[in-house]
KEKOL-964794 format. One record per residue: residue in one letter; x negated, y negated, z of N, C-alpha, C, O, CB in turn. Coordinates in pm, whole numbers, plus 32768, in hexadecimal, padded with zeros to 4 digits. Glycine has a CB too. Layout:
// residues N
AXYZXYZXYZXYZXYZ/...
//
This chain:
// residues 293
ME1A90D124287E19A0DA24291E1E20DE6421EE2440DB241E9E1D10DD64319/KE1AF0E5A41F7E1E80EA34187E1EF0F3941A5E1A70F6B41FCE1970E894107/VE2450F7D415CE24B100F415FE1D61046410EE1C41021409AE2D410444127/TE186109D414AE11510D94104E12C116B40DDE0E411A04089E09910CF4159/QE19111AB4119E1AA123840FDE23A12594122E26D122D4189E14712934149/LE27A12A940CCE2FE12E240EAE2F0137940DCE2B113AA407EE36E12A9408A/RE32B13C34138E31B14544136E39E1497415FE3DF146E41C0E2A814804193/VE3C314FD4114E43D1548412CE41915D9414CE3C21614410BE49E154040B2/YE45B161141AFE446169B41DAE4C816E841C5E51C16EC421FE41716A24271/PE4DC17254151E55C176A4139E57B17D7419FE5EF17ED41C1E55B17A540AF/VE513181D41D0E52718884232E4E5185F42B5E46E184042B8E4ED190F41FE/KE531185F431FE4FC183D43A3E485189743C4E48F191143BAE56A184A440F/SE415185A43ECE399189C4417E34018CD43A6E2D018FA43BFE3BB1910446F/LE36E18C54328E31218DF42B9E2D1185D428EE30117F142AFE35D19214241/GE26218684244E22517F2420CE28517AB41AEE2E017E94176E1A4181641C3/GE2711729419EE2CA16D94149E28516A840CCE21B16D940A6E2FF16644197/TE2C41646408CE2951611400CE29C1579400EE30015404037E2E9164A3F98/DE23015383FE1E23214A73FD0E28A14823F59E28914C63EF2E1A314713FBE/VE2D514153F68E32A13E43EFCE312134E3EECE2E8130A3F49E3C114023F19/DE32D131C3E73E31E128C3E5AE396123E3E8CE38B11C83EAEE30A12733DC6/SE40A12813E8FE484123F3EBEE4DF12A73EFDE4D2131F3EE2E4CD11F53E4A/AE53A12793F51E59512D43F94E617128A3FB2E61612173FDCE556130C4016/HE68612CE3F9BE70912953FBBE72712AB404FE71013184084E77812D43F63/VE75A12454090E77B124C411FE80E126F4130E866122940FDE75911C64166/EE82712DC4177E8AE1305419CE8C212ED4231E85F12D54277E8C7139A4177/PE93C12F24265E95012D742F3E9001333434FE8DD130B43BEE9E212E34315/WE8E313AD4322E89E14114374E80A141D4353E7C814784386E8DF14984363/GE7D413C542FFE74513C842E0E72A13B8424CE78313944200E70814494311/LE6AD13D24223E68D13CA4195E6CE143E414CE6D714AD4180E5F413CB4180/EE6FA142540D3E73F148C4085E6E715084077E6731500404DE76514563FFB/GE720157B409AE6D815F9408EE67C161A4101E63D16844101E68A15F74013/DE67315C34164E61515DA41D2E6511635423CE6BC16184273E5EB15544212/RE60D16A64259E62F170142C6E6C1173042C1E70417374328E61316BE434B/RE6EF1750424AE773178B423DE76E18244245E7D518664248E7B3176041BA/WE6F4185B4248E6DF18EB4257E691190342D8E64318AF4303E695192641DC/GE6A819774314E65D199D438CE64E1A344392E6861A7C4340E6A31969440B/LE6031A6343F3E5E71AF14401E6181B244488E60D1AE044EEE5501B0C43F1/VE64E1B9D4487E67B1BDD4501E6491C6D4503E6251CA4449AE7161BD7450E/DE6471CAA4579E6251D374581E6A31D8B456BE70F1D524558E5E31D59460B/PE6981E10456CE70F1E62454FE7841E4C45ADE7F51E70458BE6EA1EF14551/TE76C1E134622E7DA1DF8467FE8161D6D466CE8791D4B46AEE7A91E07470E/GE7DC1D1D4613E80C1C9545FDE7C41C2C464EE7E41BB64645E89D1C8E461C/EE7601C55469DE7121BF546ECE6B51BA8468EE66E1BE4463DE6C11C3D475D/KE6B61B244699E6621AD5463FE5CE1AF44656E5A41B1046C6E67C1A3E4653/VE5821AEE45EBE4F21B0945EEE4AC1A9345AAE4CF1A6D453BE4CE1B9145A7/TE44A1A5A45EDE3FF19E945B7E36A1A0645BAE33E1A6C45EEE41F19674605/AE31D19AA4583E28B19B94582E25019AA460EE1DA19C74621E24C19534525/RE29E197E466EE26D197E46F8E24B1A0D4723E1E61A254766E2D619404758/EE2A11A6A46FBE28B1AF6471FE23F1B4346B3E1EF1B9B46D2E30F1B3B473A/VE2581B224634E21C1B6B45C4E1CD1B074570E2021ACD4511E28B1BB4456D/HE14D1AF44594E0FB1A904551E0F01AA944BBE0DE1A4B446EE0711A8C458E/AE0FB1B274491E0EB1B494404E1541B0543ABE13F1AFA4332E0F31BDF43F1/LE1C31AD843E5E2271A934395E1EE1A154355E21919EE42E8E29F1A6F43EB/LE18E19D54397E152195B4360E0FF197942E3E0DD191E4298E0FB191843C9/GE0DD19F942CDE0941A204255E0ED1A2D41DBE0BB1A3E416CE04D1AA0426D/LE1701A2641EEE1CF1A23417EE1F919924165E1F7193F41C0E24C1A7D419B/RE21E197640E9E24618ED40C6E2C518F24072E2D31947401BE1D518A34079/AE3201896408EE39E18904044E3AB180D3FF9E37F17A44028E41518A340A2/EE3E818133F83E404179A3F37E49017A33EFBE4C1180F3EDDE39A17843EC8/QE4CD172E3EEBE55117283EAEE542172D3E17E4F616DF3DDDE59C16A83EDA/VE58A17893DD5E58717923D43E5F917413D08E5E416F03CAEE59118253D15/DE67117553D3AE6E617063D14E749170C3D87E728173F3DF3E72617393C8E/EE7C216DA3D72E82216D43DE0E847175E3E16E86F176B3E8AE89F168D3DB3/EE83A17C53DC4E864184A3DECE7F218AA3E0AE80B191B3E35E8B918843D81/TE776187F3DF5E70718DE3DF8E68D18A33E3CE66C182E3E28E6E4190B3D6B/IE64918F63E8CE5C418D53EBDE56319423E90E58D19AE3E66E5C418C53F58/RE4E319253E98E47C198A3E7EE42119903EF7E3F519293F2AE42B19683DFB/IE4051A0B3F26E3AA1A203F95E3291A5B3F5FE32B1ABD3F14E3E91A7C4002/HE2B91A203F86E2351A493F56E1E81A8C3FC8E1F01A62403BE1E519D03F20/AE19D1AF43FA5E13C1B333FFFE0BF1B4A3FAEE0B21BAF3F69E1731BBA403E/GE0601AEC3FB5DFEB1AF23F5FE0161AE83ECEE05A1A893EA8DF9D1B753F77/QDFED1B493E7AE0101B493DEDE0991B863DD2E0CC1B7D3D62DFA71B933D9E/DE0D41BC43E36E1581C023E26E1C61B9F3E4AE1B11B433E99E1631C813E7D/SE23A1BB33E0FE2AC1B5E3E32E32D1BA83E13E32F1C0A3DCAE2A71AD63DE6/IE3991B763E4DE41C1BB03E35E4841B413E31E47F1AE43E82E43F1C1A3EA2/LE4E11B4A3DD2E54F1AEB3DCBE5BD1B143E2BE5D91B8B3E3DE5851AE13D3A/VE5FC1AB13E69E6661ACA3ECAE6DF1A763EA1E6D719FC3E9AE6381AA83F5C/DE74D1AB93E87E7C91A743E65E81F1A5D3EE0E81C1AAD3F3EE8171AC33DFC/TE86A19F13EDFE8C919D73F4AE92B1A4B3F54E9621A743EEDE91419523F33/PE9441A813FCAE99F1AF33FD8EA2D1AD03FA9EA631A673FCAE9A31B22406A/LEA661B2A3F5AEAEE1B173F2AEB431B8F3F52EB281BFF3F28EAF11B033E90/GEBA61B773FA2EC051BE03FC5EBD41C42402EEC1B1CA1404DEC281C2A3F4D/LEB5D1C2C4066EB2C1C8740CEEB611C5B4156EB5E1BE54176EA901C8B40CE/PEB921CB941A7EBC81C92422AEB5A1C5E4285EAEB1C944284EC0F1D09426C/PEB751BF642D2EB101BC1432EEAF11C23439EEB441C7643C3EB3E1B3D4368/IEA791C1743D4EA4F1C6A4445EA361C0F44BEEA1B1B9844ADE9CF1CBE4421/PEA3E1C454536EA211BF345ADE98F1BC845AFE9361C184591EA431C40462E/VE9761B4A45D1E8EE1B1645E0E8E61AC64661E94B1A924691E8C51ABF4566/SE86E1ABC4699E8601A7B471BE83719E94711E81D19A94777E7FC1AC5476F/HE82E19B14696E80F1923468BE87818D446DAE8F018E846C7E80B18F445F6/SE84B187C4730E8A818344788E91417EC4738E8F717AD46D2E85C17CF47E0/RE98F17F74766EA0317B3472DEA1F17DD469CEA6417974653E9EF171D4733/QE9E9184F4673E9FE188045EBEA5F18F645EAEAC718F245A8E97918A745AB/GEA3C19604632EA9819D04641EA8B1A3C45D8EA6A1AAE45F9EB22199E463F/FEAA41A1A4559EAA01A7C44EDEA5F1A3E4472EA5E19C44462EB2F1AAE44CC/AEA271A94441CE9EB1A65439FE9E91AD9433BE9CD1B4A4363E95B1A2D43B6/PEA051AC142BBE9FF1B2C4258E96F1B524239E9191AFB4233EA471B0241D7/PE9531BD44227E8CA1C00420BE8A91BFC4176E9021C034121E8B51C8C4240/AE8281BF14159E7F81C0140D0E8001C9440A8E8191CEB40FBE7661BCD40C2/DE7EB1CB04027E7EA1D3A3FF8E7831D8B4046E71C1D574070E7CD1D3F3F61/EE7A01E0C4058E74A1E6140A8E6BD1E6C4070E65D1E7940BCE7861EE940B3/DE6AE1E653FEAE6281E713FB1E5D01DFA3FD8E5571E073FE4E62F1E7C3F19/VE60E1D853FEAE5C31D0F4014E5901D2140A3E51B1D0940C0E61B1C90400A/SE5E91D4C40FDE5C01D614187E5551DCD4191E4F81DC141E2E6391D8641DD/AE5601E354140E4FB1E9F4141E4741E694111E40B1E8F4146E5271F1640E8/WE4761E1240ADE3FB1DD74076E3B51D8540E3E33B1D9040F5E41B1D7D3FFA/IE4011D32412BE3C71CE14196E3931D3A4206E3241D264238E42E1C7E41CD/SE3E31D9C422EE3BE1DF5429CE33B1E3D4280E2E81E4A42D9E42D1E5B42B6/EE32A1E6A4206E2AF1EB141E1E2351E5741F1E1CA1E864216E2B81EE44152/RE2441DD641D4E1D21D7B41D4E1B01D45425EE1401D164274E1EC1D0A4177/VE20D1D4942BAE1EE1D194342E1E41D8A43A7E1BD1D744419E2581CB6436F/GE2071E04437DE1EF1E7743D3E2571E93443DE23A1ED6449FE1701E674415/RE2D01E5F442AE33C1E804487E3C11E6B4440E3C91E1943E4E3341E2A4509/PE42A1EB34468E4AB1EA94423E4EF1E224440E5031DFC44B3E5071F1B444D/LE5111DDD43D4E5521D5B43DFE5C11D524378E5C11D9A4314E4EB1CE843CB/RE6201CFA4393E68A1CDC4331E6891C464318E6821BF64375E7161D0C4364/LE6921C234299E69B1B974271E72F1B71426CE77F1BB7422EE6561B7E41E7/VE7531B0242ADE7DF1AD642B0E7E71A464281E78619FB4285E81A1AE5433F/WE85E1A214254E875199D4218E8DF19514269E9461988428EE8A219AA4183/QE8C218D24282E924187D42C5E9861847425BE96617EC420FE8DD18074312/EE9FB18814258EA5D185C41F2EA9417CF4207EAA3178341A7EAD018C041F2/DEAB117AE4284EAEE172C42A2EAA416E94315EABC170B4389EB84173C42C4/PEA4A168942F8E9FF16474363EA5515EE43BCEA2715C04424E99015F54328/QEAD215D44394EB27158043E7EB5615C74466EB89158744C2EBA015524397/VEB44164D446BEB6E169444E4EB0916864555EB2A16A245C8EB85172744C5/REA90165D4535EA261659459AEA0E15C845C4E9E015774574E9A2169A4564/REA2C15A9463EEA23151F4670E99B150546B0E95D155F46E8EA93150346D4/VE96E148946A6E8F5146046EEE91814534781E974140947A5E8BB13DA46B5/SE8D0149947D5E8EE14994864E8DC140D489FE88113C3487AE89514FD48AD/GE93413ED48FCE924136E4943E8A313694993E86D12FD49AAE9991358499F/AE87213DD49BDE7F313E34A05E77E13BA49ADE713139849DFE7DB146E4A3C/HE79113BE492AE729139648CBE74E13164881E71F12FE4812E71014074867/GE7A112C648BEE7C112434886E83212434822E84711E047DCE74B120B4846/GE87D12B1481AE8EC12B747BCE963126547E8E97F12594860E916134647A8/HE9A9122B4785EA2611E5479DEA981235475FEA7F12914710EA2111544763/EEB1012144780EB8512574746EB7E125146ADEB6F11E64673EC071216477A/GEB8B12C7466EEB8A12CD45DCEB0212E6459EEAFA12FF4526EBBF125045A6/DEA9512E045ECEA1012FE45B6EA051394459BEA2513E545F2E9A012CF4617/TE9D713B84525E9CD14464500E93E146944DBE8E8141244CDEA2C1466448C/LE92714ED44CBE89D151E44C9E891159A4472E8EA15EF4470E86E153C4558/SE82215A3442BE7FE161F43E6E7D31686444EE7FC167E44C1E78D1606437C/LE78016E74426E74A17474487E6CA171444CAE6851761450DE72E17CB4442/AE6AB169444B8E63B16574500E65416614596E6C6167145C1E62715C344D5/DE5E9165645E5E5F7166C4674E659160C46B7E6B5163846FCE571165F46B6/AE647158946A2E695152D46F4E6BC14AB46AFE713146446E2E648150B476E/GE680148A463CE6A0140D45F9E69A141B4563E65014704531E643139F4626/PE6E713CB4519E6EF13DB4488E66E13BE443CE64E140543DDE75913844454/VE62313574464E5AC132C441AE53C1311447EE55112D144E5E5CA12AD43C3/LE4C41343445FE451132A44B5E3F012CC446FE3C412E643FFE40A13AF44DA/LE3CF125F44B3E37111FB447FE2F111FD44D0E2F51204454BE3B0116F4481/TE27E11F7448CE1FD11EA44CEE1AC117B448CE1C91153441BE1AF127044CB/SE147114C44D3E0F710DA44A7E0651100449AE02D114144F3E10710654508/QE02610D8442CDF9810F1441ADF4510A64482DEDA10D544AADF6D10C8438E/EDF74103144ADDF2D0FE74515DF2A10374597DEC5103B45DDDF6E0F5E452C/SDF99107545B7DFA010C64632DF4611404626DF0211654685E03010F04650/LDF46118045B1DEEE11F3459CDE5C11C945A6DE0A121145DFDF0912344514/GDE3B1154456FDDB211234577DD87110B4607DD151127462BDDA510A34529/QDDE110D74659DDC110C446E6DDA91149472ADD4C1157477ADE311078472E/LDDFC11AD470BDDE912324744DD62126C471DDD1E12A74771DE5A128F4718/EDD3A125D46A0DCB9128F4674DC46124946BDDBE3128946E0DCA9127C45DD/QDC5411C646D4DBED117E4720DBE311B447AEDB7511C847E1DC0C10E64723/WDC5411CB47EEDC5212044875DC0E128C4876DBBD12AA48CEDCE1121148AC/MDC2E12DF4812DBF41365480CDB5C135F47FDDB1313AA483FDC3013B44797/TDB2D130547A9DA9D12F64793DA5812C64812D9EF12FA4838DA8112954720/ADA9312634854DA55122748CADA5812844943DA051277499CDA9A11A548ED/EDAB712E24946DACC133149BFDAA713C449ADDACF141849FDDB5C132849EA/TDA5A13E24944DA2B146B4932D9DF149949AFD987145249DFD9D0147648B4/GDA01150E49E3D9BE15424A5AD9FF151C4ADBD9D9154E4B45D93315154A5C/EDA6314C24AD6DAAA149F4B50DAFD15174B81DB2815684B30DB0614234B38/PDB1315234C04DB6515924C37DBF715814C0DDC2315154BE8DB5C159A4CD0/DDC3F15EE4C14DCCD15E94BF4DD1515884C52DCF315814CC8DD0C16754BFC/PDD76153F4C1FDDBF14E24C75DE19152E4CD6DE45159E4CBADE1314814C22/DDE3314F14D48DE90152B4DA7DF1A15344D67DF4514D94D20DE9614D74E29/GDF5D15A14D80DFE515B04D4FDFF215E64CC2E06115F34C90E02915304D56/LDF8116054C81DF88163F4BFBDFD216C44C02DFAA171E4C4BDEFA16514BBF/DE03D16D04BB7E09117484BBCE05117B84B6AE03C17A54AF2E11F17294B88/PE032182A4BA6DFF618994B59E04C18C44AE3E01718F74A80DFDF19104BB3/DE0D018B04AEBE12718D64A7CE11A18774A05E14A18964998E1B718D94AAA/DE0D918054A19E0CB17A249AEE04817AF4962E02E17604907E0D7171849E7/IDFF518104985DF771825493DDF7218B5490BDFAA190F4948DEFC18054997/SDF2D18C9489BDF2D194D485CDEAC19994873DE9A1A06483EDF44193F47C8/DDE4F196048C3DDD519A648E7DDA6196E496CDD7518FD4972DD6519984878/ADDB619BC49D8DD9419864A5CDD0019654A64DCDD18F54A8BDDB819EA4ACA/GDCA719C34A40DC1819A74A3DDBE519774AC3DC3419644B1FDBF9194149D3/PDB6319614AD2DB2D19284B4DDB5118954B5ADB5B184E4AF6DA9719394B51/SDB6418684BD2DB8817DC4BE9DB2117804BABDAA9178F4BBFDB9517BF4C7F/GDB54171F4B5EDAFD16BE4B1EDAC716E94A98DA83169B4A55DA8D169F4B77/SDAE317654A6EDAA9179449F0DAF617634977DABE1750490CDAA3182B49EE/GDB79174F498ADBCB171F491CDBFE178D48C2DC5817744873DB7F16BE48CB/GDBC8180548CADBFA18724879DBCA186A47EBDB77181547C9DC8F1874487B/ADBFE18C34796DBCB18D4470FDBEA186146B3DBA81850464DDC00195146D5/ADC4F180F46D5DC7517A4467BDC57171B46B6DCA416BD46A4DD0917AF465A/ADBE7170F46FCDBCB16944746DB8F162646F1DB8B15B3471DDB7116B247B8/QDB5E16444677DB1915E04629DB76156D4605DBDF158545C9DADF161E45AB/PDB5314F04627DBAB1480460DDBA5144F457DDC0014084551DB8B14104669/EDB3B14724531DB2C143B44ACDB9D146A4452DBB914E14449DAA514634471/GDBDE140A4410DC43142C43B0DCBE146E43EBDCF914C643ACDC091484434A/LDCE514464460DD5E147D449FDDD414654442DDF413F24423DD77143E452C/SDE1614D04417DE8114C343B5DF03149643F6DF2C14CC445DDE971547436E/MDF43143343B9DFC6140843E8E02D147843DCE09214774423DFF4138E439A/IE01514D74383E0751542436DE088159743EAE0EF15D943F9E049159A42F8/RE02615974446E03915DC44C5E0B915AE450CE0F815FB4553DFC015C54521/FE0DE152F44F7E14F14F5453DE1D114FF44EEE23A14D5451DE1331464455D/RE1CC15384475E24015584423E29F14E14411E31714EE4429E28A15CC445F/PE26B146D43E6E2C213F943D3E30D1400434FE2E5144642F2E270137943D9/NE37B13B74349E3BF139C42CAE38C131D4289E37B1316420FE456139342DF/VE37212B842DCE348123542AAE2C8120D42F3E2C41209436EE3B811C942BF/VE26011EF42A5E1E311BD42DEE1D1112D42AFE1E3110F4239E168121642B4/IE1AF10D4430BE197104842E9E1071024430CE0C61068435BE1FB0FEB4335/DE0D60FB842CEE04D0F9042EDE0430F534378DFD80F5443B5E0190F2E4285/GE0B10F1C43A9E0B60EF94436E0990E684456E0690E1B4402E0580F4B4480/DE0B80E4544D1E0A00DC2450CE02E0DD9456EDFC60E0E4546E1230D854552/VE03B0DB445EADFDA0DDD4650DFFE0E6B4679E0720E93466ADFDB0D7B46CC/PDF9F0EBA46ADDFBD0F4446D1E0340F4E4731E03D0F064795DF430F844710/FE08E0FA8470FE1030FCA4760E1680F59476EE1BF0F5D47C5E0D60FF547E8/AE15D0EF44719E1C20E8A4719E24D0EC246FAE2B10E8C4728E19E0E1D46B4/EE2520F2F46ABE2D20F694682E3240F9946F9E39E0FA546F0E2BB0FDC4623/DE2E20FB5476AE32C0FE047E2E3950F79480BE4000F9D483EE2CB0FF74856/GE3770EFB47F5E3CC0E91482AE42C0E5547C5E46F0DF247E5E3770E26485F/WE4360E8C474DE4920E5646E9E51F0E8C4701E5340F0446F5E4620E79465A/PE57F0E384723E6080E694732E6440E9546ADE6910EF546A7E6600DFE4771/TE6200E4D4644E64A0E7045BCE5D60E56455EE5760E124581E6C90E1F4591/VE5E00E8E44E4E57B0E73447EE5BE0E7D43F6E6100ED643DFE5010ED6448A/RE5990E22439EE5CB0E254314E55A0E5642BAE4EE0E1B42B8E5FF0D9842E6/IE5730EC24270E50F0EFB4217E5480EF2418AE5AD0F30416BE4ED0F91423E/GE5070EA24135E5420E8540B3E5C80E4340C9E5D00DD94108E5510F06405E/GE6330E814096E6B80E4A40A8E70E0E96410AE7880E86410AE6FE0E444026/VE6CF0EE9415FE71B0F3F41BBE6FA0F1B424BE6850F0F4270E6FC0FD441A0/DE7610F0B429CE74F0EEC4329E7580F6B437EE7A60FC64362E7B90E854358/FE7050F6D43E7E7020FDF4444E7050FAA44D2E6D70F3B44EEE6831037442D/RE73C0FFB452CE7340FE145BCE6CF104245F8E6CF10B945D6E7C10FF14601/TE67710104650E61C10694698E66910AF4706E69C106F4762E5A3101B46D3/AE673113546FCE6BA11824761E661119947DBE690118F484CE6E912084728/EE5E111B947C3E58411D54831E4F711E647FAE4E511FD4782E5B012534881/TE49511DB4852E40F12054832E40E129E482EE45612DF4879E3A711CE4899/CE3BC12D747D5E3BE136847BFE35F13B0481DE2E713934820E39B1388472D/DE396140E486BE340146048C0E30214CF486CE34215074813E391149C4938/RE28214EF4889E236154B4835E22515D2487BE22D15DD48F5E1AD150F4812/CE20C16374827E20016C0485BE18117004824E12E16BE47E6E27D17144836/VE1751782483BE0FE17CE4815E0DF17C64780E06C17DB4759E10E185D483E/ME14217A9472DE12B17AB469DE0C217464670E081175B4609E1AC178F4654/VE0AE16D946BBE04916774691DFBB16AC46A5DF5C16714672E05B15F446DF/TDFAC171B46EFDF2717544706DF0417C0469FDE9D180246ACDF1E178E4793/IDF5917D2463BDF41183545D1DF1917EA4551DF661798451FDFBF188F45B8/DDEA31806451CDE7917C744A0DED517F44430DEE1186D4418DDE417E94480/PDF18179743E8DF7B17C04384DF3E18034309DF86184542BEDFCA17494359/QDEBB17F342F4DE7A18314280DE3E18B842A3DE54191A425DDE0F17D54249/TDDF218BD4310DDA919384333DDF2198F4398DDD11A0443A9DD2019154369/LDE56195543DEDE9E1993444CDE4619AB44C6DE6D19F44522DEDB1A16441F/ADDCD196F44C8DD7A1974453FDDC1192E45B2DE0C18CF459DDCEF19334525/TDDA9195F462CDDEF192A46A1DD8B18EE4703DD12190546F9DE42199846E5/GDDBC18A24761DD66186447C5DDB518114827DE2E18234836DCFE180E4782/KDD7017B7486BDDB2175E48CBDDD116D6488EDE2F169348B8DD5B174C4945/EDD8316AD482DDD94162847F4DDFA162C4781DE0B16934740DD0C15F147C2/PDE3F15BB4769DE30153B47AEDE84152B482CDE8714BF4867DE5214CC4750/MDEC815974857DF21158C48CBDED415634948DF0415134998DF69161048E3/RDE5A15994958DE0D157D49D1DDF114E849DFDE0514AF4A4ADD8A15CC49CF/TDDC314A94973DDA614194978DE2713C9497DDE30136749C7DD5113EF48FF/LDE8913F1492EDF0813A9492EDF4513A849B9DF7B134249E4DF6913E948CA/ADF3D14184A00DF75141F4A87DF2D13C34AE9DF6913954B4ADF7014AE4ABB/RDEAD13A84ACFDE6313514B28DE9912C14B21DE9212784B84DDCE13534B05/HDECE129A4AADDEF812104A97DF8F12004A87DFC511934A9EDEB311DA4A1F/RDFD4126B4A5FE05E125C4A33E0B912C24A77E11512F74A38E0681269499B/RE0A112DE4AF4E0F5133E4B3CE14012F94BADE10412B94C03E09F13B14B75/WE1C213054BAAE21612D54C16E29813284C17E2B9136A4BB4E235123C4C06/DE2DF13254C86E35913754C96E34214094C77E39D144E4C49E3C8133E4C3C/GE2C814394C8FE2A914C54C7CE29714EF4BECE29115664BD0E31215154CB8/RE28F148F4B8EE28014AF4B00E21814544AC0E1EE13F04AFAE30714A04AB7/TE1ED147B4A46E188143149FDE1C613FF497BE2111448493AE109148A49E0/WE1A713804954E1F9133B48F1E1A51307487BE13712D5488CE24312C74932/FE1DF13174801E1A212DE4789E20B12D8471BE248133D46F9E1251332475A/GE221126046E2E285124D4679E30D122A46B3E321122F472CE29012CA4624/TE3691205465BE3F011E04686E45812284632E447123B45B9E4041148467E/RE4C5124F4673E536128A462DE599121C4609E5C011CB465DE57A12F84684/LE5C0121B458BE61811B34556E69E11EE452CE6A6126044FFE5D6116C44DF/VE707119E453CE78C11C0450BE7B1115C449EE7AE10E444B6E7F511BF457F/PE7D4118B4426E7FC112E43BCE87B10E143E1E8D911194419E812117A4339/LE87B106143C1E8F1100D43D5E93C0FF94352E9A20FB4434EE8CB0F874411/GE908103342E8E945102B4264E8F910854205E89610C2422CE9480F9A422F/GE926108D418AE8E310DF4127E88E108C40CAE888101140D6E948112E40D7/GE84D10CF406EE7F91089400DE78010DC3FEAE7781152400BE7CE10024044/EE723109D3FA6E6AC10E23F74E63010A93FB8E61F10303FC2E6A210D43EDA/LE5D911023FE7E55510DA4019E4EE10FB3FAFE4FB115F3F68E534112140A0/RE48910A73FA5E41D10BD3F44E39610A03F85E38C10473FDAE43110653EC7/VE33110EA3F5EE2A910C93F87E28B103B3F58E2A410193EE4E24011303F4E/GE2560FE93FB1E23C0F5D3F92E2A60EFE3FC5E2930E853FC1E22F0F4C3F00/DE3170F333FF6E3810EDD402DE34C0E8A40A2E2F70EB740EFE3F90F32405A/EE3800E1140ADE3610DBE4120E3A60DF3419DE4140E294198E38A0D2D4106/VE3610DE2420EE3960E0D4290E3A30D9342E8E3420D4C4302E3390E7942D3/AE41D0D794318E4380D014368E47C0D2843EBE4F20D4A43EBE4900C9C4319/PE4330D24445BE46F0D4744DCE4D80CE14506E4CC0C6A44E9E4020D524548/GE5400D12454BE5A00CB9458BE5680C83460DE50E0CC04647E6240D0045A3/RE59A0C17463AE5680BDA46B5E5D80BCE471BE5C20B9D478AE52B0B504699/
//
């Protein structure tokens, strides 16, 4: 097995950027999800609530700077220097320094609501919850629950086969209305139901591999990618964001509807695995992937 794609998301809930290589830090890939968005009260805001955020894309320029794109427009964002932190509701975070006001105004104008961009100055303050497989000393960027998300092309291929074979089937029992972005008539699948070319980017992975058998990654206690070892913290539970097309922002029931038919237990629907680095090093597209046994 090999790594086929590496992707970094400098701003939580914005589109990310493919990279050929990435340095692994204890809290995730270098530059990944060190920025986030909050409303004027400090409450975190993600693409779950504001789908338009997925229409923006962020890339790392250098250690001190990112660039955010909105179509042909873009703005440079410098790491905050000397600005007092503001309260934020990201779990186990507490406070974060804000970006310059002109940056937040630029983003707010493009998504249609007032937002503030904030920076995670020290990722060591945010611990991986034990409820999500964290051990003592595990730390986290502003990602939801784990430092690195891995997905498999084999697993995605199986999901696409299920979607094709089950077109027109009724909604599965227990499908959570909060996990789909278009209720639609039962069995319709909504606006994004077409299985052809289902993009892996819907699942917002950091590391994509060509895979073993579908969903084999669920059972790997550890995995070595290139020269870096990782521990599997948990299988990743999925939310409404997978039902939003990352290119068109069209919404629907798929692939959550089909995924829930096959991959729902404990009241949640699962795809991909959250990994915790056991050391540092460099990942590269083409690296060998060796599961632990």
